[in-house]
C-alpha positions as CSV (number, residue, x, y, z in Angstrom):
1,M,0.0,0.0,0.0
2,T,1.3,3.4,-0.9
3,E,1.1,6.1,1.8
4,T,0.9,9.8,1.0
5,S,1.8,12.6,3.3
6,T,-0.8,15.3,4.2
7,A,1.9,17.7,5.4
8,A,2.5,20.9,3.4
9,P,5.4,20.5,1.0
10,I,8.7,22.2,1.7
11,E,9.9,24.2,-1.3
12,T,13.6,23.5,-2.1
13,D,15.8,25.4,-4.5
14,A,18.8,24.9,-6.8
15,H,21.3,25.7,-4.0
16,I,20.0,23.0,-1.7
17,D,19.7,20.5,-4.5
18,T,23.3,21.2,-5.4
19,L,24.5,20.8,-1.8
20,V,22.7,17.6,-1.3
21,A,23.8,16.1,-4.6
22,A,27.4,16.9,-3.7
23,A,26.8,15.3,-0.3
24,V,25.4,12.1,-1.8
25,A,28.4,11.8,-4.2
26,A,30.8,12.5,-1.4
27,G,29.0,10.1,0.9
28,D,29.4,7.2,-1.5
29,R,33.2,7.8,-1.6
30,W,33.5,8.5,2.1
31,A,31.6,5.3,3.1
32,A,33.9,3.3,0.9
33,T,37.1,5.0,2.3
34,D,39.2,2.8,4.5
35,P,38.3,3.4,8.1
36,A,41.9,4.2,9.1
37,E,42.0,6.9,6.3
38,R,38.7,8.3,7.6
39,E,40.2,8.5,11.1
40,R,43.2,10.3,9.7
41,I,41.1,12.9,8.0
42,V,38.8,13.6,10.9
43,V,41.8,13.9,13.3
44,A,43.2,16.4,10.9
45,V,40.1,18.5,11.4
46,A,40.6,18.4,15.2
47,D,44.3,19.5,14.7
48,A,43.2,22.4,12.4
49,L,40.7,23.7,14.9
50,E,43.2,23.7,17.7
51,A,45.8,25.4,15.5
52,D,43.2,28.1,14.6
53,A,42.2,28.8,18.2
54,D,43.7,32.3,18.3
55,R,41.5,33.3,15.3
56,L,38.4,31.6,16.5
57,I,38.3,32.4,20.2
58,P,38.1,36.2,19.8
59,I,35.1,35.8,17.4
60,A,33.4,33.5,19.9
61,R,33.9,35.9,22.8
62,Q,32.4,38.7,20.8
63,E,29.3,36.8,19.7
64,T,28.6,34.7,22.9
65,N,29.7,36.8,25.9
66,L,31.6,33.7,27.1
67,A,35.0,34.1,28.8
68,E,38.2,33.0,27.1
69,P,39.1,30.2,29.5
70,R,35.7,28.6,29.0
71,L,35.9,28.9,25.3
72,R,39.4,27.4,25.1
73,G,38.3,24.5,27.3
74,E,35.4,24.0,25.0
75,L,37.5,24.0,21.9
76,K,39.8,21.4,23.5
77,R,36.7,19.3,24.2
78,T,35.6,19.7,20.6
79,A,39.0,18.5,19.3
80,F,39.0,15.6,21.8
81,Q,35.6,14.3,20.8
82,L,36.6,14.4,17.1
83,R,39.6,12.3,17.8
84,L,37.8,9.9,20.1
85,L,34.9,9.3,17.8
86,A,37.3,8.9,14.8
87,R,39.3,6.3,16.7
88,V,36.4,4.3,17.9
89,A,34.7,4.3,14.4
90,A,38.0,3.1,12.8
91,A,38.1,0.2,15.3
92,G,34.5,-0.7,14.2
93,D,33.1,-0.6,17.7
94,H,29.8,0.9,16.5
95,L,29.2,-1.7,13.7
96,D,27.8,-4.4,16.1
97,V,29.2,-7.1,13.8
98,R,27.6,-10.6,14.1
99,V,28.5,-13.7,12.2
100,D,26.3,-16.8,12.1
101,H,27.8,-19.8,10.3
102,P,25.5,-22.4,8.7
103,D,24.0,-24.8,11.2
104,T,22.1,-27.8,10.0
105,D,21.1,-28.7,13.5
106,W,19.7,-25.3,14.4
107,P,16.9,-26.1,16.9
108,M,14.3,-23.9,15.1
109,G,13.4,-26.9,12.9
110,A,15.1,-25.7,9.8
111,P,18.8,-25.3,9.0
112,R,20.3,-21.9,9.8
113,P,21.8,-20.2,6.7
114,D,25.1,-18.3,6.6
115,L,24.1,-14.8,8.0
116,R,26.5,-12.0,8.6
117,R,25.4,-8.6,10.0
118,T,27.2,-5.3,10.1
119,S,26.2,-1.6,9.8
120,V,26.5,0.9,7.0
121,P,26.4,4.7,7.0
122,L,23.0,6.2,6.6
123,G,23.9,8.9,4.1
124,P,23.7,12.7,4.3
125,V,22.9,14.2,7.7
126,V,21.6,17.7,8.4
127,V,22.8,19.0,11.8
128,F,21.3,21.9,13.7
129,G,23.6,23.1,16.4
130,A,23.2,24.9,19.8
131,S,24.0,28.4,20.9
132,N,25.2,27.6,24.4
133,F,28.2,25.6,23.3
134,P,29.5,27.4,20.2
135,F,32.2,24.9,19.6
136,A,31.3,21.5,21.2
137,F,27.6,21.5,20.0
138,S,28.1,23.6,16.9
139,V,29.7,23.4,13.5
140,A,32.3,20.8,14.4
141,G,30.6,19.6,17.5
142,G,29.4,16.2,18.6
143,D,26.8,15.6,16.0
144,T,29.0,16.6,13.1
145,A,31.9,14.6,14.6
146,A,29.8,11.4,15.0
147,A,28.3,11.6,11.5
148,L,31.6,12.2,9.8
149,A,33.4,9.5,11.8
150,A,30.5,7.0,11.1
151,G,30.9,7.6,7.3
152,C,28.2,10.2,6.6
153,P,28.4,13.6,4.9
154,V,27.1,16.6,6.9
155,I,25.1,19.7,5.9
156,Y,25.3,22.1,8.9
157,K,22.7,24.7,9.7
158,S,24.5,27.6,11.3
159,H,23.1,29.0,14.5
160,R,21.9,32.6,14.4
161,G,23.5,33.2,17.9
162,H,27.0,33.0,16.5
163,P,27.0,33.4,12.7
164,E,30.5,34.8,12.3
165,L,32.0,32.1,14.4
166,S,30.0,29.5,12.5
167,A,31.4,30.8,9.2
168,A,34.9,31.0,10.5
169,T,34.8,27.4,12.0
170,A,33.3,26.1,8.8
171,E,36.2,27.6,6.8
172,T,38.7,25.8,9.1
173,V,36.8,22.5,8.8
174,T,36.4,22.7,5.0
175,A,40.0,23.7,4.4
176,A,41.3,20.8,6.6
177,L,39.1,18.3,4.8
178,A,40.2,19.5,1.4
179,A,43.9,19.5,2.4
180,H,43.8,15.9,3.6
181,G,42.0,14.4,0.7
182,A,38.3,14.2,1.8
183,P,35.8,14.2,-1.1
184,D,34.4,17.5,-2.2
185,G,30.9,18.0,-0.7
186,L,31.5,16.0,2.4
187,F,30.8,19.1,4.6
188,A,28.7,22.2,3.8
189,T,26.8,24.8,5.7
190,V,23.6,26.7,5.2
191,S,22.6,29.8,7.2
192,S,18.8,30.5,7.0
193,Q,16.0,28.7,8.7
194,A,14.3,28.1,5.3
195,E,17.4,26.4,4.0
196,G,17.7,24.2,7.0
197,R,14.2,23.1,6.7
198,A,14.6,22.5,2.9
199,A,17.7,20.5,3.5
200,L,16.0,18.3,6.1
201,A,13.0,17.7,3.8
202,H,15.2,16.8,0.8
203,P,14.5,13.2,-0.3
204,D,18.2,12.4,-0.4
205,V,18.9,13.4,3.2
206,K,18.8,10.4,5.5
207,A,18.9,11.8,9.1
208,G,18.7,15.0,11.2
209,A,20.3,16.0,14.4
210,F,19.4,18.9,16.7
211,T,20.4,20.5,20.0
212,G,18.1,23.3,21.3
213,G,14.7,24.1,22.7
214,I,11.5,22.1,22.6
215,P,9.4,24.3,20.1
216,G,12.1,24.4,17.4
217,G,13.2,20.8,17.9
218,R,9.6,19.5,17.8
219,A,8.9,21.4,14.6
220,L,11.9,19.9,12.9
221,F,11.1,16.4,14.3
222,D,7.6,16.7,12.8
223,L,9.0,17.8,9.5
224,A,11.4,14.8,9.4
225,Q,8.5,12.4,10.2
226,S,6.0,14.0,7.8
227,R,8.3,13.5,4.7
228,P,7.1,10.9,2.2
229,E,10.1,8.9,3.5
230,P,10.4,9.6,7.2
231,I,13.9,9.8,8.5
232,P,15.5,9.5,12.0
233,F,15.7,12.8,13.8
234,Y,17.9,12.9,16.9
235,G,16.9,15.9,18.8
236,E,18.0,17.0,22.3
237,L,15.3,19.4,23.4
238,G,14.9,20.3,27.0
239,S,15.3,19.2,30.6
240,V,14.7,20.5,34.2
241,N,17.1,17.9,35.8
242,P,15.5,17.5,39.3
243,V,17.6,16.9,42.4
244,F,16.2,14.8,45.2
245,V,17.8,15.4,48.6
246,T,16.9,12.8,51.3
247,E,16.3,13.7,55.0
248,A,19.5,11.9,56.1
249,A,21.7,13.7,53.5
250,A,20.2,17.0,54.5
251,A,20.8,16.3,58.2
252,G,24.4,15.4,57.7
253,R,25.8,17.8,55.1
254,A,23.3,20.6,54.3
255,Q,25.9,23.3,53.9
256,E,28.0,21.1,51.6
257,I,24.9,20.4,49.4
258,V,23.9,24.0,49.3
259,D,27.3,25.2,48.2
260,A,27.5,22.5,45.5
261,F,24.0,23.2,44.2
262,I,24.6,26.9,43.9
263,G,27.8,26.2,42.0
264,S,26.0,23.8,39.6
265,F,22.8,25.8,38.9
266,T,24.8,29.1,38.2
267,L,27.6,27.4,36.2
268,G,27.8,29.2,32.9
269,Q,25.0,31.5,34.1
270,G,22.7,28.5,34.1
271,Q,23.0,28.0,30.4
272,F,23.6,24.3,30.4
273,C,21.0,21.8,29.3
274,T,21.9,19.8,32.4
275,K,21.5,22.6,34.8
276,P,19.7,21.4,38.0
277,G,16.5,23.5,37.8
278,L,14.6,22.0,40.7
279,L,15.9,21.0,44.2
280,L,13.7,18.9,46.5
281,V,14.6,19.4,50.2
282,P,13.0,18.3,53.5
283,A,11.0,20.8,55.5
284,A,12.6,19.6,58.7
285,S,16.1,20.9,57.7
286,S,18.1,24.0,57.6
287,F,18.1,24.1,53.8
288,T,15.9,27.1,53.1
289,D,17.7,29.2,55.7
290,L,21.0,28.3,54.3
291,L,19.9,29.1,50.8
292,R,18.4,32.3,51.8
293,A,21.6,33.4,53.4
294,A,23.9,32.1,50.7
295,A,26.0,34.5,48.6
296,L,25.0,34.0,45.0
297,P,27.6,34.7,42.3
298,A,27.5,37.9,40.4
299,G,25.7,37.7,37.1
300,H,27.1,38.4,33.6
301,R,25.4,38.8,30.2
302,L,23.7,35.7,28.7
303,L,24.6,34.3,25.4
304,N,22.3,36.4,23.3
305,P,19.2,38.7,23.7
306,G,16.8,35.9,22.8
307,I,18.0,33.7,25.6
308,A,18.0,36.6,28.0
309,Q,14.4,37.5,27.2
310,G,13.3,33.9,27.4
311,H,14.9,33.5,30.8
312,H,13.4,36.7,32.1
313,Q,9.9,35.8,30.9
314,V,9.9,32.3,32.6
315,R,11.5,33.7,35.8
316,E,9.0,36.5,36.1
317,E,6.0,34.2,35.4
318,L,7.2,31.8,38.2
319,A,8.1,34.6,40.6
320,G,4.7,36.3,40.0
321,R,2.6,33.4,41.2
322,A,1.0,33.6,44.6
323,D,2.1,30.1,45.5
324,V,5.8,30.8,44.7
325,S,8.1,33.0,46.7
326,V,11.6,34.5,46.0
327,L,14.0,32.7,48.3
328,A,17.2,34.5,47.3
329,G,18.6,36.8,44.7
330,G,16.4,37.9,41.8
331,G,15.5,41.2,40.3
332,G,14.0,42.7,37.3
333,E,17.1,42.7,35.1
334,V,16.8,41.1,31.7
335,D,20.5,41.0,30.9
336,P,22.6,40.4,32.9
337,P,20.2,38.7,35.3
338,L,20.9,38.1,38.9
339,A,20.9,34.5,40.1
340,T,17.5,33.7,41.5
341,L,16.2,31.0,43.8
342,L,12.4,30.6,44.0
343,S,10.5,28.4,46.5
344,T,7.3,26.5,46.8
345,D,6.1,23.3,48.6
346,V,5.6,19.9,47.2
347,D,1.8,19.9,47.3
348,T,1.8,23.0,45.2
349,L,4.2,21.5,42.7
350,V,2.2,18.3,42.3
351,A,-1.1,20.2,42.0
352,H,0.3,22.5,39.3
353,F,3.0,20.4,37.8
354,D,2.8,21.5,34.2
355,E,3.0,25.2,35.3
356,L,5.8,24.9,37.8
357,F,8.0,22.1,36.4
358,V,9.4,24.1,33.5
359,E,12.8,24.7,32.2
360,C,14.1,28.2,33.0
361,F,17.2,28.4,30.8
362,G,19.5,30.7,32.8
363,P,20.5,31.3,36.5
364,T,17.1,30.5,38.1
365,A,16.1,27.4,40.0
366,L,13.0,26.3,42.0
367,V,13.5,24.9,45.6
368,V,10.6,22.6,46.6
369,V,10.1,21.7,50.3
370,Y,8.6,18.3,51.1
371,R,7.2,17.0,54.4
372,D,7.7,13.2,53.9
373,E,10.1,11.3,51.8
374,A,7.2,9.4,50.2
375,Q,6.3,12.6,48.4
376,L,9.6,12.3,46.5
377,L,8.0,9.3,44.8
378,D,5.0,11.3,43.8
379,V,7.2,13.9,42.2
380,A,9.2,11.2,40.4
381,R,6.1,9.6,39.0
382,A,4.9,13.0,37.7
383,L,8.1,13.7,35.7
384,D,8.3,13.8,32.0
385,G,11.5,12.8,30.2
386,Q,14.7,14.2,31.6
387,L,18.3,14.2,30.6
388,T,19.3,13.7,34.2
389,A,18.0,13.0,37.7
390,T,20.2,13.4,40.8
391,L,20.0,11.6,44.1
392,I,21.7,13.3,47.1
393,A,21.4,10.6,49.6
394,E,23.0,8.1,52.0
395,D,23.8,4.5,51.2
396,D,21.2,3.1,53.6
397,D,18.3,5.5,52.8
398,A,15.3,3.2,52.3
399,I,13.7,5.6,49.8
400,V,16.6,5.3,47.3
401,G,15.7,1.9,45.8
402,P,12.1,2.8,44.9
403,L,13.0,6.3,43.8
404,A,15.8,5.1,41.5
405,T,13.5,2.5,40.0
406,I,11.0,5.2,39.0
407,L,13.8,7.6,37.8
408,T,15.2,5.0,35.4
409,R,12.0,5.3,33.5
410,K,12.2,9.1,33.4
411,A,15.8,10.1,32.8
412,G,18.8,9.1,30.6
413,R,21.4,9.6,33.3
414,L,21.1,9.1,37.1
415,L,23.6,10.7,39.4
416,W,24.6,9.7,42.9
417,N,25.9,12.5,45.1
418,Q,27.3,14.3,42.1
419,W,26.0,17.2,40.0
420,P,24.7,16.9,36.4
421,T,26.4,19.9,34.8
422,G,29.5,17.9,33.8
423,V,28.9,15.7,30.7
424,S,32.0,13.7,30.2
425,V,32.8,12.7,26.6
426,T,33.5,9.0,27.1
427,Y,32.4,5.4,26.3
428,A,29.5,5.0,28.8
429,Q,28.0,8.4,28.6
430,Q,24.2,8.8,28.0
431,H,23.1,12.2,27.0
432,G,19.5,11.8,26.1
433,G,16.3,10.6,27.6
434,P,12.6,10.1,27.1
435,Y,10.7,12.9,25.4
436,P,10.9,15.9,25.7
437,A,14.6,15.4,26.8
438,S,15.1,13.9,23.4
439,T,13.2,12.7,20.4
440,A,15.0,9.3,20.4
441,S,15.5,8.0,23.9
442,G,17.5,5.0,22.8
443,T,20.4,7.1,21.6
444,T,22.9,9.6,23.0
445,S,24.4,12.8,21.5
446,V,27.5,12.6,23.7
447,G,30.0,9.8,24.0
448,T,31.1,7.0,21.7
449,A,27.6,5.5,21.4
450,A,26.7,8.7,19.5
451,L,28.1,6.9,16.4
452,N,25.3,4.4,16.4
453,R,22.8,7.0,15.3
454,F,24.3,7.4,11.9
455,V,24.5,3.8,10.8
456,R,21.9,1.1,10.1
457,P,22.3,-2.7,10.1
458,V,22.5,-4.8,7.0
459,A,22.6,-8.6,7.0
460,W,24.4,-10.5,4.2
461,Q,23.1,-14.1,3.6
462,G,24.9,-16.7,1.7
463,F,27.5,-14.4,0.0
464,P,31.0,-15.7,-1.0
465,Q,33.8,-14.5,1.1
466,H,35.4,-12.1,-1.4
467,L,32.1,-10.2,-1.8
468,L,31.6,-9.5,1.9
469,P,32.6,-6.4,3.8
470,G,36.0,-6.9,5.4
471,E,34.7,-7.1,8.9
472,L,32.4,-10.0,8.0
473,R,34.9,-12.2,6.3
474,D,36.3,-15.2,8.1
475,D,39.8,-13.7,7.7
476,Q,38.4,-10.4,9.0
477,T,40.5,-8.1,6.8
478,L,39.0,-5.1,8.7
479,P,39.3,-5.9,12.4
480,A,36.3,-5.1,14.5
481,P,34.8,-6.5,17.7
482,R,32.2,-9.1,16.6
483,R,30.2,-12.0,17.8
484,V,30.5,-15.3,16.0
485,D,27.7,-17.9,16.4
486,G,26.5,-15.9,19.5
487,H,29.9,-15.7,21.2
488,L,32.4,-12.9,21.5
489,E,35.2,-13.8,19.1
490,A,38.6,-14.5,20.8
491,G,40.8,-11.4,20.6
492,S,37.9,-9.0,20.0
493,R,37.2,-6.2,22.4
494,E,33.9,-5.7,24.2
């Protein structure tokens, strides 16, 4: 049966057609390039970015209001994740290789054929970056790095929050790719919203990736799904990142927790997607007094006027409610805003959850006082999808087991007596969660598993050895971790 889309068509133009055609041609060559050669080229991009730091950093400072040490650290992270993802992809870790030899005694009742499963690159990917990490989640950020390392060409939609930096970074990336032999068309940029939408809707584009807010991300997700051929759309959209403080933890180390929480929710002026935006504390504790007396850090300008206005609007809507009070800080400033702690009780939160449990992107957080630890379970059950959920507790707290069980259904990463604003680029990282934290809860946008988003499995049945991909041959000409007849092959890594 043929299905037809009822969505309004997206008009494309010759420019987008040309970019996508070049990406398709480059993608065919790139996917067929030896994995070690792909690694070499992606690493060359990382080297070029670091070498160009003294040109890029001043542009980033001008456009984002971020300090130089923060930007240099972020550029280092960007180069690191390019190198890490390139190395892991070259090793074939993301291919999930499986080899089943023929088995005439297979207990299903019929002989098992020779089946060999690997993964292949999806094809052209359109990437929409974020404003709050102008290097690590932008032009050459995690989505671009994962797609290129996995064998896919990239068309990047520049963020309006740092257009000059986007253009300068793209120059560095494009020059490095060309200088080291990458196929023409492997990487390109577009700048307007209309071009980004047109590229995502193009029939030869095979995936989209996005980091940003819920409205824009949901609109792009809907576009990707309404195409005649729906495609994967990996969006990281929004999260409040609740923190649950047990009675025992509050009794034993309240000041330590207060200090750490303030440092986390104000880090980077609260402009992290993992900022802890809600803190649940027991009424029978000194928490509210300590928070009220705490010295909040001085504010500085936010990334751009749009973020400043959005933060101001949400903060004022919350602070203006009769059932919410200002606990500390605050003020009428739009930019730079003062750090603000608001307060309410758990009954009010549960009764008006959709109105109070909202992301306030910036240096504002809501402190919620509970009477009984059982109420923590009520809050956990009410949560929608989150990037993180944090437990500040003691090992023998009885509430931890039931609470953690609920939170595993709600969040992509659970933290124990740590704070969520550090997202390490490593092998076991999970940066994603149930909607609206992300549009694909089974994937991550940070860490080496990010590669898995941009490949799809293909099984080869009955093929002669010389026609198989190298990682599927019995002599395994392209070494990769793999399972043979259900068992991890000797010498492979897991």
